[in-house]
N, C-alpha and C positions, 0 to 999 in steps of 0.2 A: 075250549079251543084246542085244536091239535095241529102242531106244526112240525115239519121236518126240515133240517138244515144240513145240506151237504157241506163238508169242510167246516163243520160247526164246532170243532174242538178248540180252535185258536182264532186269532185275528178278528176280522170283521164278522165271521160266522159266530164266534163266541159272543161278541158284542151284541149281535142281533138276538141271539137266544136270551141273553140277560135283559136286553131292552124289552122284549115282549113279555118276559116273566115279571118284570117290574110293573108293567102296565096291566097285566091280566093275572090276577091271583088264581092259583090252582091250574094254570095252563099246563098242557101236556106237550112235552118236547122230545123229539127224537133227534139225537146227534148222530149223523152219518159221517164217518171220517175214517182215515187209515191210521191215525195216531191214537192208540189206546190209552197211553199214559196221560196225554193232554186232555183226551175226552173225559177221562175219569175226574180230572181236576175241574173241568167245566160242569160235570154232573153235580159235584159237591157245591159249586157256586149256585147252581139252579135250585138244588134242594133247599139251600138256605133262603131262597126266595119263595118257597112254598110251591115250586113247580114239580110236576110229576115227570121226571126226565129219565130217559134210558138211552143206551148207546148201541149202535149197530156198526160193526166194522164193515166199511163199504168203500171199495175202490171203484169209482164211477167209470173206469175203463173196462171193468169186468161185467159181462152180462150176468154171470152167476151171482156176483155180489149184489147187483141191482135187483135181481129176482128175489134174493134172500131178504133184502130191505123191504120190498113190497109185501112179501109173505109175513114178515114180522109186524108191519103196520096193519095189515088186514086182520091178523090174529088178535092184535091188542086193541085196535081202535075201530075196525070195520069201516073206516073212512078217513078223510084228511081234509083240513081246512086251508092250510098254507104250505106251500113248498118253496123254500129258499134255495135256488140253484146257485150256490155260493162257491163251491169248491173250484180252485183254480191255481195255476202256476204262472210264473213270469219268464220271459225270454228277452234277450237283447243281442245287439250286434248289427253290423252292416249287412247288406245283401250278400256279400261274399263271405262274411264271417259265419252266417247262420247256415248250417247244413240242412238238407232235406229231412234228415232224421229229427232234427230239432223242430222243424216246422210240423212234422207229423206228430211228434210228442205233445206239443202245446195244443194242436187241434184236437187230438184224441181226448185230452183232459178237458180243456176249456169249452170246446164246442160239442164234440160227440158225446162226452160225458153228460152234458146238459140234455142232449137229445135222448139218451138212454133213460135217464131218470124221468124226464117229462113224459115220454111215451109210456113208461111203465105205470105212472101214477094218474094219467088222464082218465083211464077207465073207472077208477075209484071215484073221482070227482063227478064224472058223468052219471054214475049210478046214484049218487046222493043228490045230484042236481045243483051243485055249486062247488066253488073252489077258487084258489088264487095262487098264481105263480109269480114269484118275485125273482127275476133273473139278474144276476150281478154281472154287468159288463164293465166298462171303464170309460173315462174321458178319452182314452186312447182310441176308442172305437168311433169317436165323433170328430176329434181334432188331433189326428196322429202327429207324433214327433219323430224325427229321424232316429235311426239306429234301434228301432224296436219293431221292425217290419212284421214279423210273425205275430207278435203280441197285438199290434195295431189291427192287423187283418182279422185275427180270431175274435177280437172284441167287437169289431164292426160286424162280423158275422153273427155274433150274439144279439146285437141290436136288431139286425134284419130278421133273425129267427124269432125274436120276441114279438116283433110287429106282426109277423105271420101267425104266430100263436094267438095273439090278441084277436085278430080278425077271424081265424078259424074257430076259436073256442067260445067266442061271445054268444052264439046261439045256444050253447050249453050252460050259460050262466057261470062261465069260468073266466075270471079276470086275469090280466097279465100286466105287470110293470117291469120295466128294465131300468136298472140303476147304473149311472155312469159317474162314479167318483173319480176325482183326481188323486194325487199322491196324498197319503195320510200315514200317520205312524202305525205301522203294523208289521207283521213278520213275513210278508209276501216275498221279500228279498231272499229268505232262506231257501225258497224253492227255485230261485232264478237259475236259468241255464244260459251260458254264453261262453264262447271260446276266446273272447276278447276281455282280458282283465279290466280294461278301461270301461267297458260296459257295466261291469259290476260296480265299479267306483262311481260312475255317473248315476246309476239308479239308486245306490245307497245314499248318495248326496241328496237326491230328490226326496227320498223318504225322510232323511234326518232333518231337512229344512222345512218339512211340512208343519204348518201351524194348526193343524186340525187332527184330532184323535179318532180312533175307531169308534169310541163312544159317541163323539159328535156326529160321525157319519151315520151310525145306527139310529140316533135320535131323528136326524133329518129324514132318513128312510121311513121311519115309523110314521112321522107326521104326514108325509106325502102319500104313503100307502093308505092312510085313513081317508085321504081325499081322492083315492083311486086314480092318481096321475099315472099316465103310461110312462113317460120319460121323466125319470127322477135324477135331477142334477143336485149334487150335495155341496159343491164348492162355489163360492162367489166368482173366483177367477175362471173356473170352468164354465160357468154360465156366460160370463163375458166372452170367453173364447168361442163358445158355441154360437152366440148371436153375431159376433163379428164375422165368423166364417159364413154364416147364413145370409147376411145382408151386404157384406162388402163385395165389390167386384172380385171375381176369382183371382185375377192376376195381382190385384192389390193385396189380397190376403196372403197369397203365396210369397210375394215379395217381403211382406212383413215377417213371415216365418223364416225366410232365408236370412234375413238380417239378424234374427234372434238365435240362429243355430250355428253361426260360424265358430263360436267357441266350442260347441259340442263336437264339431268336425275335428278341430285341432286336438281335443282331448281324446277322441276315439282313435286318432292316428298315432298316438303315443302308446306304444306297447311295452 
């Protein structure tokens, strides 16, 4: 089995690499990331699990880096089985807090980066007659919360893009899943951008209060990928929120969200 994980040096990407290595002895793993030091640490962990792992420095906003990634994979493997489109960053702030530059930044990484990698690797899968994309979105793309407008929007775009991929690539025997985790203990807050310090505090509080780890999320993803589920929800509360939004009358759902977010508004207005 041959897998590539963007953003695989840390956080959920690292947990996914380790999870698949634990489940499949002798697996071959490509860690595509911009953090060389952390990638090397992850390689050591994978080698300890009998995985054949290597690192490619890859900024997914760079066409040249993505082209180099594909060339390295072709030369080493001549094909690929799983692509985990995991690399991503976080943003926060109100509509007036977030600049257009911030919107463009998060969309270039979280959305267009995924498009670049997927477009580059689909031909390999078509040539071999099979493949699987696992796209990491977020609960924010299904049930958005206030003061994360650009992040909510880009993750909703990832969900829509993934469904489009699923339909387009099915005739080529290429499967697609989209993962929508809620907050869990990870390092995503390190990459977060916001001009409002209150947004950083709010997001850090959500991460610190999480009762689920990146390893728990990786295990849930693994189990549901084996079942070839398209929409993968990893949190019980996330599933509940998704079904409430789906089945409650729209105004009733909106009213319930307004009631829960008054404290968020007060916190965001304290600078």
